[in-house]
C-alpha positions in Angstrom: 63.7 132.9 -53.9 67.4 133.5 -54.2 69.6 132.3 -51.4 72.5 134.5 -52.4 73.1 138.0 -51.2 70.7 140.7 -52.4 71.5 142.3 -55.8 70.6 145.9 -55.0 70.4 147.2 -58.6 67.0 148.8 -59.1 65.9 148.0 -55.6 64.0 150.6 -53.6 64.1 151.4 -49.9 61.9 153.7 -48.0 63.4 155.3 -44.8 61.2 157.1 -42.4 62.5 159.8 -40.1 65.3 160.4 -42.5 65.9 164.0 -41.8 68.7 163.4 -39.2 70.5 160.9 -37.0 70.1 157.2 -37.7 67.5 157.7 -40.4 69.8 160.0 -42.5 72.8 157.7 -41.9 70.7 154.7 -43.0 69.6 156.5 -46.2 73.3 157.3 -47.0 74.4 153.7 -46.3 71.6 152.1 -48.4 72.2 154.5 -51.2 75.9 153.6 -51.2 74.8 149.9 -51.3 73.0 150.6 -54.5 69.4 151.1 -53.4 67.2 153.8 -54.7 66.2 155.5 -51.5 63.0 157.4 -50.7 63.5 159.7 -47.7 60.5 160.6 -45.6 60.3 163.0 -42.6 58.2 166.0 -41.5 61.1 168.4 -42.1 60.9 168.8 -45.9 64.0 171.0 -46.2 66.2 168.5 -44.4 65.3 165.5 -46.6 65.4 167.6 -49.8 68.9 168.6 -48.9 70.0 165.0 -48.2 68.3 163.7 -51.4 70.2 166.4 -53.4 73.5 165.4 -51.8 72.9 161.7 -52.6 71.9 162.5 -56.1 75.0 164.7 -56.6 77.1 161.7 -55.5 75.6 159.6 -58.2 73.0 157.8 -56.2 69.2 157.5 -56.7 67.3 159.4 -54.1 64.1 161.4 -53.6 62.5 163.2 -50.8 58.8 162.9 -49.7 57.6 165.0 -46.8 55.5 162.8 -44.5 54.2 162.7 -41.0 53.9 159.0 -40.1 51.1 159.7 -37.6 48.8 161.0 -40.4 47.2 157.9 -41.8 45.6 159.6 -44.8 49.0 161.1 -45.8 50.7 157.7 -45.3 48.1 156.0 -47.5 48.6 158.6 -50.2 52.3 158.0 -50.1 51.9 154.2 -50.4 49.9 154.6 -53.6 53.2 155.5 -55.3 54.5 151.9 -55.0 53.3 148.8 -56.8 56.3 147.0 -55.4 58.8 147.9 -52.7 61.9 146.1 -51.5 62.8 147.6 -48.1 61.0 149.6 -45.5 63.0 151.0 -42.6 60.7 152.2 -39.8 63.0 154.6 -38.1 60.7 157.5 -37.2 60.2 157.8 -33.5 61.9 159.3 -30.4 61.7 160.0 -26.7 60.1 162.8 -24.7 60.9 163.4 -21.1 62.5 161.3 -18.3 59.9 161.6 -15.6 58.8 158.9 -13.2 55.5 157.3 -13.7 54.0 159.3 -10.9 54.6 162.6 -12.6 54.9 161.7 -16.2 53.2 163.9 -18.8 50.4 161.9 -20.4 50.6 164.1 -23.5 54.3 163.1 -24.0 53.3 159.5 -23.5 50.6 159.9 -26.2 53.1 161.5 -28.6 55.7 158.8 -28.1 53.1 156.1 -28.7 51.7 157.7 -31.8 55.1 158.2 -33.4 56.9 155.1 -32.4 54.0 152.6 -32.4 51.2 153.9 -34.5 53.6 155.5 -37.0 55.3 152.1 -37.5 51.8 150.5 -37.8 50.5 153.1 -40.4 53.5 152.8 -42.7 53.9 149.1 -42.4 50.2 148.4 -43.1 50.2 150.8 -46.0 53.3 149.4 -47.7 53.0 145.7 -46.8 51.1 144.9 -50.0 53.9 146.5 -52.1 56.6 144.7 -50.0 54.9 141.4 -50.6 54.4 142.2 -54.3 58.1 142.6 -54.7 58.6 138.9 -54.0 61.4 139.7 -51.6 60.4 142.4 -49.2 62.1 143.4 -45.9 60.5 145.4 -43.0 63.0 146.8 -40.6 61.7 148.1 -37.2 64.2 150.3 -35.4 63.2 149.7 -31.7 65.6 150.1 -28.8 67.0 148.2 -25.9 64.3 150.2 -24.1 61.9 147.7 -25.8 63.5 144.8 -23.9 64.3 146.1 -20.4 63.0 148.9 -18.2 64.8 151.7 -16.4 63.7 154.4 -14.0 62.5 157.6 -15.5 61.9 156.1 -18.9 58.5 154.4 -18.6 56.8 156.4 -21.4 59.5 155.6 -23.9 60.0 152.1 -22.6 56.3 151.4 -23.0 56.2 152.6 -26.5 59.3 150.7 -27.5 58.0 147.5 -25.9 54.9 147.9 -28.0 57.0 148.4 -31.1 58.9 145.3 -30.3 55.8 143.3 -29.9 54.4 144.7 -33.2 57.5 143.4 -35.0 57.4 140.0 -33.3 53.8 139.5 -34.0 54.0 140.6 -37.7 56.8 138.1 -38.2 54.5 135.3 -37.0 51.7 136.5 -39.2 53.7 136.8 -42.5 55.6 133.6 -42.2 55.4 131.8 -45.6 55.1 135.2 -47.4 58.1 136.6 -49.2 58.7 139.3 -46.5 61.3 139.4 -43.8 60.7 141.3 -40.5 63.9 142.5 -38.8 64.2 144.3 -35.5 67.2 146.4 -34.7 67.4 147.4 -31.0 70.3 149.9 -30.3 71.5 150.9 -26.9 73.2 154.2 -26.2 73.6 156.1 -29.5 74.8 159.7 -29.5 73.2 161.7 -32.2 72.8 165.4 -32.6 69.1 165.5 -31.6 67.9 162.4 -29.7 68.7 163.5 -26.1 68.3 167.2 -26.9 64.7 166.5 -28.0 64.0 164.2 -25.0 65.0 167.0 -22.6 63.2 169.8 -24.6 66.4 171.5 -25.7 68.2 171.4 -22.4 71.8 171.0 -23.5 73.1 170.3 -20.0 70.7 167.5 -19.4 71.3 166.0 -22.8 75.1 166.1 -22.3 74.8 164.2 -19.0 73.4 161.2 -20.8 76.8 160.6 -22.4 79.1 162.1 -19.7 82.2 160.0 -19.3 81.3 157.4 -22.0 84.3 157.3 -24.2 82.5 155.9 -27.3 78.8 155.7 -27.5 77.4 154.3 -30.7 77.0 156.7 -33.6 74.3 156.9 -36.1 76.7 155.4 -38.7 77.2 152.4 -36.5 73.5 151.7 -36.4 73.1 152.4 -40.1 75.9 149.9 -40.8 74.0 147.3 -38.8 70.7 148.0 -40.6 72.4 147.7 -44.0 74.1 144.5 -43.0 70.8 142.8 -42.0 69.0 144.0 -45.1 71.6 142.8 -47.4 71.8 139.2 -46.0 70.7 136.4 -48.4 67.0 136.3 -48.9 66.5 133.2 -46.8 68.3 134.7 -43.8 66.1 136.7 -41.3 67.8 138.5 -38.5 64.9 138.5 -36.1 66.4 140.7 -33.5 69.8 142.4 -33.3 70.7 144.2 -30.1 73.7 146.5 -30.5 75.3 148.6 -27.7 78.6 150.3 -27.2 81.2 148.3 -25.4 80.9 150.6 -22.4 77.2 149.7 -21.9 76.4 146.3 -20.4 72.7 147.1 -19.9 70.3 150.0 -19.9 71.4 150.8 -16.3 75.0 149.6 -16.3 77.3 152.0 -18.1 81.0 152.5 -17.6 81.9 156.1 -17.3 85.4 157.5 -17.2 86.0 160.0 -14.3 
């Protein structure tokens, strides 16, 4: 296996949850790095538009509508690949910010199915193709919520902890195979939809998440981090990379300007 930086010509990367935010930014970044990108998400119009933009810019890109919680659909998608170079498990998200005592079990289930089982479905289905490439990379986009708890976030925290353990365990199980397993754990990232989705469209609550924080991370910041880890030399595995804005020291310690 080469110990030099990846040559990206003719290499293919699948990005889940690519219709907005970090997923869309990652697709753009990997395309600009020379990868052929396959964009998946439930919102077919969004990924079709992004794929067209990338193609118009001279990159190789295609859109494939996919719900990562639908195992039959994921298996059908995986049949397209005899070999695959990169999988970015980005699909996921948070719902609600209620304490354990009053949390909505349906929201907990949805978060677990998307963040954890979605990652499991896609990784299981594409792992043979990633291995067959002779130099595959699995990226799991978790969160700092997967490494520390905070009040009002137990459902999301539990799902992200499970996603972290999935990545950690997979790395143990594939050691010796030509597959790297990388976990990226972002802290506070301001995207157009994350907090708004979490608070069911309540713009006031969503805005309070970032109130007074001069520079939260952006989707491009995280995409840049993902692309950096993926393009390290083949023998280099970035097991876990935690990335936060300077204003955030922990999940519960954030500097806010008055």
